[in-house]
N, C-alpha and C positions, 0 to 999 in steps of 0.2 A: 429476704427482707426488702431488697431493692424494689421488688414488684409491688409491695404494699405502699411504699413511700411514694413511688412515681405513679401509682394507679394503673399499672400495666395489666393487672389481673382483670380489670373491668374492660380494658380495650381488647384483650385477647378473647374474652367472652363475646364481645360485640363483633369482632372480626370473624369468629367461628360462626356466629349466628348469620352474618351477612353471606359468608361462603355457603352455608347450608341453604339459604334462600336462593342463591345463585344456582346451586345444584338442583334444587326443586324446579327451577326454570329450565335447566338443561334436561331434566327428566321429562318435562313436557315436550321439549324439542325432540327427544328420543322417541316418545310415543307418536308425535306427529310425523316423524320420519318414516316410521313403520306404516302409519295410516296412509301416507302419500304413496309409498311403494305399493301397498295392497289396493289402492284405488286404481292404479294403472295396470297392475299385473299380479300374479300370484307366484307360488313357488314351483311352478311347472315351466319347463323350457319353452313349451308352445306359447304360453302367455307372454314370456319375455321377448320371444321372436316376433310375435304379433305386435307388441308395443313398439319395438324399434324398427321393424321392417314394414309394418302396416299390413293391410289386407284389402285386396280388390273386392272380395265378397262382402266385407263389412264397410267398405268405402272409407277406410282409415289410411291416411298417407303415412309413408315412412318418416321417421324423425329426420329433420333436415340438418345438414352440416352446421348451418348458422345457428339453429335452435340449440343443438347439442353443444356448440362452442360457447354460447351465452350461458347455458346452465353450468358447463364445466368451469368457465371463468369465475362465476360466483361461488360454486362449490369448492373449488380448489382453495380460494381464500378463506371462506367461512369455515370449512372443515379443518383447514390448517390451524386457524385460530382456536377453534373448539378443542382440537386434540392437544394443541400446545398448552392451553389453559388447564385442561383436565390432567394431563401428564405432569405439568408443573405442580399442581395441587397434590398429586399422588407422591411426588418427590419429597414432600414435607411430612409424609406419614412414616411410621416406624416399620414398614414392611422391608423385606430384604432387598438389597440392591439388585440381585438376580431377578426377582419378581418385577421390580420396577423397570428394568431394562427390557425384559421379555414382554411385559404388557404394553409398554410404550411402543416398542417396535411393531408388535402385532397390530396395535391400533392405527399407527401411521400406515403400515402396509395395507391393512384392510380398507382404509379410507381411499387410498390411491387405487387399489384393485376395484373397489366399488365404482369409482368414477370411470376407470378404464373399461370396465365390463360392458357398459352400454356401447362404447365406441367399437369394441371388438365384435360385438354382435352385429352392429349396424354396418360396419365397413370391412370386416375380415371374414367372419364365418358365423352362421347361426349356432353352431355347436358351442360357441362361447357363452350361450345362455346359461349353461351349467356353472360356468365360472362366475357370471354375474350373480346368480342366486347364492352361490357359496360366499362370494365377497360381501354381499348384502348381509347375510346371516352372521358372518364373522365380524363385520363392522358393528352390527347391533349388539352382538354378544360382548365385544371388547369395550364398547362405550358403556354398556350396562355394568360390566365388571369394574371399570374405572369409577363409575358413579357410586357403586356399592362400597368399593374400597375406601374412597375418600369420605363418603358419608359415615361409614363405620368408624374411621379414624377420628373424625370430628366429634362424633357422638361420644366415643371413648374419652376424648380430650375434655369434653364438656363435663362428663361424669367425674373425671379426675380433678378437674378444676373446682367443681362443687364440693367434692370430698375434702380437698386441701383447704378450701376457704371456710369450711364448717369446723375445722379443727382449732 
């Protein structure tokens, strides 16, 4: 009853709609992340090594320490904020605590691994190209899973909200 007197049912619908629009924006970010990766390299270790170590035959320089540091500086903050926001939204769903912990940890770990992968290829050993590829795929998978979980929960909440308001 309190919800109808205070008008909270309308604010919840608006909040759900705003979060869904935000998630649509994040879905575009997810797509552009994949497009940027595939613009530079593909899912073969040779392409990853070529991107980070350069090639004398193709006249491409290796990634510089300063360039990689600038990218990492931005990515560590922005990916941290993105993962924090998505995992926070997931916490408000009705999924099990075990799933929430597992998916949150996996997403944070894959974001860090994806960032570390390039550094490992460039400054430790080219064999880490496999690690970079796996970390990228795991990050894309975990972000997509978070998006689907939260979008699914919000759509279910909208349907339940409409059903309860029509009674």
